[in-house]
C-alpha positions in Angstrom: 33.3 12.6 2.8 31.0 15.5 1.5 33.7 16.6 -1.3 34.0 13.2 -2.5 29.9 12.5 -2.8 30.8 15.7 -5.1 33.2 14.6 -7.5 30.9 11.5 -7.8 28.1 13.3 -8.6 29.9 15.4 -11.0 31.8 12.3 -12.3 28.6 10.8 -12.5 26.8 13.5 -14.2 29.4 14.0 -16.6 29.1 10.3 -18.2 25.3 10.4 -18.4 26.1 14.0 -20.3 28.2 11.7 -22.5 25.9 8.7 -22.7 23.2 11.0 -23.7 25.2 13.2 -26.3 26.1 9.6 -28.3 23.4 8.1 -28.1 21.5 11.7 -29.8 24.1 11.7 -32.1 24.0 8.5 -33.2 20.3 8.5 -33.7 21.4 11.9 -35.9 23.8 9.4 -37.7 21.4 7.1 -38.2 18.1 8.8 -39.7 21.2 11.5 -42.1 22.7 7.4 -43.4 18.1 6.8 -44.2 17.5 10.1 -46.0 20.9 9.1 -48.1 19.2 6.2 -48.9 16.1 7.1 -49.7 17.5 10.0 -51.9 19.7 6.6 -53.9 16.6 5.0 -54.0 14.4 8.1 -55.9 17.6 8.2 -57.9 17.6 4.2 -59.2 14.2 4.8 -60.2 14.4 8.0 -62.2 17.5 6.5 -63.7 15.6 3.3 -64.7 12.3 5.5 -65.8 15.2 7.4 -68.3 16.3 4.1 -69.3 12.9 3.2 -70.4 12.8 6.4 -72.9 15.2 5.7 -75.4 13.0 2.1 -76.3 10.0 4.4 -76.1 11.0 7.4 -78.1 12.7 4.7 -81.1 8.6 2.6 -81.1 7.0 5.9 -81.8 9.3 7.4 -83.5 8.8 4.2 -86.3 5.6 6.0 -86.8 6.0 9.6 -86.3 9.4 10.6 -88.0 8.0 13.9 -89.0 7.6 14.6 -85.3 11.6 15.0 -84.8 11.1 18.0 -82.4 9.4 16.3 -79.6 11.8 13.6 -79.7 15.0 15.9 -79.3 12.7 17.3 -76.9 12.7 14.5 -74.8 15.8 13.3 -74.9 17.3 16.7 -73.8 15.1 16.2 -71.0 16.3 12.8 -69.8 19.6 14.1 -70.0 18.9 16.4 -67.9 16.8 14.8 -65.2 19.7 12.2 -65.4 22.5 14.9 -64.4 20.1 16.6 -62.1 20.1 13.6 -59.7 23.9 14.3 -59.0 23.2 18.1 -58.3 20.5 17.8 -55.9 17.1 17.3 -54.5 15.9 20.7 -55.9 17.7 20.6 -59.7 16.4 16.7 -59.5 12.4 17.8 -58.8 12.7 20.7 -61.3 14.4 18.2 -63.6 11.3 15.7 -63.4 8.7 18.8 -64.1 10.5 19.5 -67.4 10.6 15.4 -68.2 7.1 15.0 -67.2 5.6 17.7 -69.8 7.8 16.3 -72.8 7.2 13.5 -71.5 3.3 14.3 -72.2 3.5 15.4 -75.7 5.6 12.0 -76.8 2.3 10.5 -75.8 0.3 13.3 -77.3 1.8 12.1 -80.6 1.6 8.8 -79.9 -2.6 8.8 -79.7 -2.4 9.9 -83.5 -1.5 6.7 -84.3 -3.7 3.8 -83.2 -1.5 0.6 -85.4 1.4 1.7 -82.6 -0.9 2.0 -79.3 -1.8 -1.8 -80.3 2.1 -2.5 -80.7 3.0 -5.5 -78.4 6.5 -4.1 -77.8 4.4 -0.2 -77.3 2.1 -1.5 -74.6 5.2 -3.7 -72.4 6.9 -0.4 -72.6 4.1 1.6 -71.1 3.5 -0.9 -68.4 6.7 -0.8 -67.6 6.5 3.0 -67.7 3.2 2.9 -65.2 5.1 0.5 -63.2 7.9 3.0 -62.3 5.8 6.0 -61.9 4.7 4.4 -59.2 8.1 3.2 -57.7 8.7 6.8 -58.4 6.0 8.1 -56.2 6.8 5.5 -53.6 10.4 6.6 -53.3 9.5 10.2 -52.9 7.1 9.5 -50.2 9.8 7.4 -48.6 12.5 10.0 -48.7 10.1 12.8 -47.6 9.4 10.7 -44.6 12.8 10.1 -44.0 14.0 13.8 -44.4 10.9 15.1 -42.2 12.2 12.3 -39.2 16.0 14.1 -39.6 14.8 17.9 -39.9 12.4 17.0 -36.7 15.6 15.6 -35.2 17.6 18.2 -36.4 15.4 21.1 -35.0 14.0 19.8 -31.7 15.8 20.0 -28.0 18.0 18.4 -26.7 19.3 16.7 -30.5 19.3 20.1 -31.8 22.2 20.6 -29.9 23.7 17.6 -30.9 23.2 18.4 -34.6 24.6 22.5 -34.2 27.8 20.5 -32.4 28.1 18.0 -34.6 27.2 20.0 -37.8 24.3 18.0 -38.7 22.0 19.8 -41.3 18.4 19.8 -42.0 17.7 18.3 -46.2 15.0 19.4 -48.5 12.2 17.9 -48.8 11.6 16.3 -52.3 9.0 18.5 -53.8 7.4 18.6 -56.9 6.3 22.4 -58.7 3.8 21.4 -60.5 1.1 20.1 -57.8 -1.0 18.8 -60.7 2.0 16.2 -61.5 1.7 14.7 -58.1 -1.6 14.1 -58.2 -2.4 13.3 -61.6 1.2 10.8 -62.7 1.7 11.0 -66.7 -0.8 9.3 -68.3 0.0 6.1 -70.2 -3.5 4.9 -71.4 -4.1 3.5 -74.7 
């Protein structure tokens, strides 16, 4: 009779361990999917911003044709950020830093042309860009929050055991290297 209770106890314990394992595994998978989804939100907003730039460049180009170096730099930075989103978080952050710097130089050029600043088309592009910058900041915060949750689960007991067995790893935070860029987004006031 005692051996029967031991066998029942072992079976119950194994069943409990299997339930705990799958519960933790499913939680980790949900977090991993959440991180992927929030990364997609960042790439969508970065692409939206990049799509606004050709229109903005054309608006400025009409007034400042002799500033071709600025236009080439902005075009190159736009291309870099679009290709970096497929390479990873770190590469995207570096490309975004470069992009923001070249965008600042574009707006510096536009400051020399009051007719441009008064243009309805330019003002509309400016408003869309400000809105997009706000959405990028929100998407970045949301992504980092998801990464923090996943990384916490992956590194704490007992879910770290399940993560190790299941090959679920931590993710990189999306960090902009230039702290001023975080605290003061691209200024587009005219």
